[in-house]
C-alpha positions, -999 to 999 in steps of 0.1 A, spaced: -248 308 -766 -254 279 -733 -282 259 -733 -298 260 -697 -331 266 -680 -317 290 -657 -337 326 -673 -323 352 -694 -317 382 -677 -349 416 -687 -317 437 -695 -288 427 -697 -263 426 -658 -237 451 -653 -214 464 -625 -196 491 -629 -187 495 -589 -160 465 -598 -160 463 -628 -163 498 -651 -153 492 -680 -168 459 -684 -165 423 -675 -148 414 -716 -120 444 -709 -113 437 -672 -85 406 -679 -99 386 -653 -136 374 -679 -128 352 -708 -154 365 -741 -181 336 -726 -173 344 -691 -190 377 -701 -215 368 -719 -230 348 -696 -227 375 -668 -243 401 -693 -267 373 -700 -275 355 -670 -260 382 -638 -300 397 -637 -318 370 -630 -285 347 -612 -281 383 -591 -319 383 -580 -322 348 -572 -298 357 -548 -308 378 -530 -340 363 -531 -356 389 -549 -375 363 -573 -378 323 -568 -364 297 -582 -387 282 -609 -370 250 -622 -344 221 -611 -316 244 -623 -323 276 -605 -329 254 -580 -296 234 -576 -277 278 -581 -295 287 -551 -279 250 -529 -240 265 -551 -237 297 -535 -243 279 -502 -216 251 -509 -196 262 -539 -181 229 -546 -215 217 -560 -210 238 -590 -213 223 -620 -227 245 -647 -203 273 -663 -227 294 -652 -223 285 -620 -190 288 -624 -183 322 -637 -208 335 -612 -185 324 -582 -155 336 -597 -177 369 -603 -185 367 -567 -147 365 -557 -142 386 -576 -167 414 -569 -175 413 -531 -136 388 -523 -104 410 -506 -91 429 -535 -55 433 -533 -33 458 -543 1 461 -557 25 490 -558 58 494 -578 65 520 -558 63 504 -523 82 512 -490 72 481 -463 110 470 -466 127 501 -462 108 516 -438 114 489 -411 146 484 -419 149 520 -410 129 515 -380 151 490 -364 187 516 -375 165 547 -356 170 529 -323 210 530 -328 233 563 -326 249 574 -361 277 564 -351 266 529 -340 257 521 -379 294 541 -395 303 513 -371 286 490 -392 
C-alpha cells in the first residue's frame, strides 16, 4: 500500500458513470492505480470539491496540484490527474464502420453528372 498522509476514504470510491466495470477492468489503470483510486478517491474528490479542508501538508499540496498539474510529485497525485483526464476529458469514439471519407468523396462527385463521372 502507498505510504501517504492523505486520509483514507471512509468507504471505497467508485465512478459508475465513467468506469461502470471498475477502474481495474477498464484497461486504463494499473492494479496499484486501481487500489489508490478506490482507497483514497473519496477523500480526493471531497478535497477537490471543497467539501473537506486539507489537514496536512500533503493534502494542501494536492489542492495546489489541481490548479497546477505540473507540480504533481506523488503517485496519488499523478493517478488522480490521470483519472480526471479519463473521466472528465474529451472522449474520442472510434468505429470500424466509418463512412466519413466515403461520404466526402461522394459529395464531390455528386456535383457532376453521371456522364462526367463515367468519362473518368
